[in-house]
N, C-alpha and C positions, 0 to 999 in steps of 0.2 A: 230168765228174769223177764217179766213183762212190764209194760208201762200202764200204770193206772191213770187213765185220763179223767180229769175232773173239769168240766166246763162250769166253773163255780158261779157264773153270772146267770145261769139258768137253773130250772128245777130238774133238769135231766139227771138221771142217776149216773154215777161213775161207771165207766166201762174199761176193760183191760185189753190192751193189745198184747196177746201172749207171745212169748218167745222173741221179744225185741232183741234181747241178748241171750245167747244160749252157750252152754258149756263148749260146744264145738267152735264157737267164735274165739275161744282162748286156747285151742289145741294147736300144737305145732310140733315139728320134728327137729330135734336138736342136731345140727350138722355134724358135730364132733362124734356123736355116738350113733346117730341114725335112729334113735329111740323117740317114741311119741311122748310129749310132755304137755302139761296143762299150766298155762300162765296163771299166777296167783291173782284172782279177780275178787278177792274177799274185801279189799279196801274200798272205801268210797271214792278215793282218788282214781283207782284203776277202773271202776265202773263209770265214773264221770267221763274219763277220756274215751273209754270204749263206746259209751253212748254218743259222744260227740262224733266219733268216727262213723258210727252207724247212721247218724243223722245227716251226714254229708250228702247222702243220696237225695235229700230234699232241698239242699242249698247251703249257703254259707252258715257256719256255726261259730259261736263265741262261747268260751268256757270262762265263767267269772269266779274269782276268788277275792276275798276282802283284803288279803295280805299279799305282799310281794315275796317275802322270804319265809323260811321255815317249812316244815313238812306239809303245811296246809296252804302254802302260797303259790303264786303263779309260776315261779321257777320250778317248784316241785312238780306242778302239772306238766310243764314242758319236758322235764326229765322223764316223767311217766310216759308221755307220748313217744319220746325217742326210744325208751326201753321197749315199749310194746312193738314199735316198728322193727326194732333190731331183732326181736325174737321171730318175727315173721308170722305172727298170728293173723288169721284170714279175715281181717276187717279192712274197710276202705282206707287207702293211704292218701293223706292230703296232697302229697306231691303229684299224684296222678291227676289232680284237678287244677293244676297250675295253668293259668291263662297264657300270658305273655312270658314265655320261658326266658327270653333275653332280658326282660325287665327284672324278673326275679333273680336271675344270675347276677345282674349288675348290682342289685340290692345286697345280695349275699357277699359279693366282693367288697362293697362299701363297708358292710358291718365287720367283715374280717380285717379290713385295713384299719378301721377305727378302734375296734375292741379286741381283735385277735380271733383266730379261727376256733378257739375253744370256748368262746363266750356263748352262753346258752341261747342267746337271741340269734346268733349266726347259725348255730347247730339246728335250732328249731326251724329256721327259714330254709335251710338245706333240705329239711324234711317236709317242706310245704306248709308250715304254720308260722304264725307271728306271736311274739311275746311283747306285751304292751303294758307298761306301768309308769308311774309318775317319776321314777328316778332315771328313766331314759331321757336323754336330752331332747328338746323340742324338735330340733332339726331331724334327728333320727326318727322320732315319732311321726313326723310328717311324711317321711319316705315310706314308712310302714303303712300308714293310713292310706296313702295313695294306692298302694297295692290292693288294699281291701276295697276302696271305692271303685277301682277299675275291675274288680273281681278277678285279679290275677292270683290271689290267694283266697282260699275258702275257709280257713280255720284260724282263729285267734284265741289266745289265752290271755286274759286281761284282768286288771283291777277296774275300779270305777272311773279311772281317767278316760277310758274309751267311751264312757257315756256322757262326757262333758263336751258338748259343742259340735261333735262330728256325727253326721247322719250316715250310717253304714248299712249296706244291704244284708243284714243279718236275718236269716230265716229261723234259726233255732238258737236259743240261749240256754246253756246248761248252768244252773246255779250250784256250784260246788260248795260254796259256803256263804252264809249271810250273817255270820257272827265274827267278832274279833275280840282279842283279849282285852279285858277291862283295864283301864288305866290304874285303878286303885288296887286291883288284884289280877295280875297276869294269868293266874290259874283259872279264873272264871271268865266266861264269855258274855259279851254284850251284843245283842242283836242290832242289825242295821236299823236306822229310822225308816218308818214306812214310806215317807216321801222319797227317800233315796232308792228304795226298792222299786217304787213306782217309776221313777225316772229311768232306772236301769232296765226294767222289763219292757219299757216303751221302745227300746232299741230293736226289739224283734218284730218282724213283719212291718217294716217301714214302707211308707208310700213310695211307689216307683220300683219296689223290689219284690214285694209279696203282699197279698191281701190279708194273710194270717200269719201269726207268729206262734211258735211252739216254745213254751217255757218248761224245762225239765228240772225239777228239784232232785238233785242227785243224792242228797242226804235226807232220808225220810224223817229223821229226828228234828229237822229244821222246817218241815212243812207247816207246823203250827205258827211259825213266824210269818211265813209267806201267805198262808191261806187268807187271813183277814185283809191283806192288801189286795189279793186277787179278787176277793168278794166285795171290795169297796167298803168294808166295815171297820177299817182301822181308824183309830182316833189318836191324835197327838196334840199336846198343848200348842197353842198358837205361838208363832214366832214373834216375840215382843218387839224385835227390831224391824219387823215388816211394816211398811206404810199401810194406812187404811185404804180399803177399796174405794175408788172414786170413779164416778161415771164421767167419761170424756166430755159429755155435753154440759157438765156443771163447771168446767174449768174455762175461764175466759182468756187467760194469758196463752199466747200461741205456743211458746216453748214448753210450758207446763202441760198444755193440752196434748202436744206431740208426745211428751214423755208418758202421759197416761195412756195414750193410744198404743204406744209400744208395749207398755206393761199389760194392757188388755189383750193385745195380740199374743204376747208371750203366754198369758194364762190360757187363752184359747188353744194355743199350740200344745200346752201341757195337757189340756183335756183331750186333745186328739191323740196324745201319746197313750192315754188311758181312757178310751171311749166307753160309753155306756153300752153300746151294742157289742155282742160277742165278737172278739177278734183274736184274743190271746187264749190259747188252750193251755191249761196248766196240768202238769203231771206231778202228782204228789209223791209218787213212790216208784222205785224200780225194785221189783221183787221176783 
């Protein structure tokens, strides 16, 4: 399976990095029989986790899912990682990239005491990866985020909660899913809003950690949702609750002017998350 690289902000043609993942990456010997086996890599989930492990050589990796639970959720991704590591397939192991071993061991002990040794978050951390979603208590999330900020852990599986307020040294972002079940019909899927995708992908290649970020769309069927965002051509109805744009120099009241300046600075920061110059490389397909 190769990576089809698309620098959509330029006129450059797509090019493919061949053999990013190969069949040999999924071959292992079963200890009980001594026979060679091939791990089932046909699912998007298996390929997303395998791509994340392969990308660890370039720096910290985040694997994003819109859901916490279910077969397409963050917990399923964590189980997939643990299963892959358990079989011994020859891909990079996150635990080999642990920074401060004592800090990670202390965090594992804390998670086991709080939630039990069988909790998926504790099991994932023992394997060198973090599980992060909105149902995890704030205190625990702060412990996990500190491991990421200090680069003691290089892999995280998360929902959008990790994109809210915390700047992390993420080099590669794997988009496992950018749709969620529709409220009116759970059998159908609703895509994420373009602005939410923009904020999410802005977490890759952050200042102080890397000058470029790599975004991998693990599910080629969802590339049509991501591509307009990457190309800057997505359009959504304006948020009616949003205040009108006002120039700070037009506001006389000191407190109001300060508020406008903060809003202006926030908007500028958002533009830096999604700059006009090429910084994010998008991969539309793993094939």
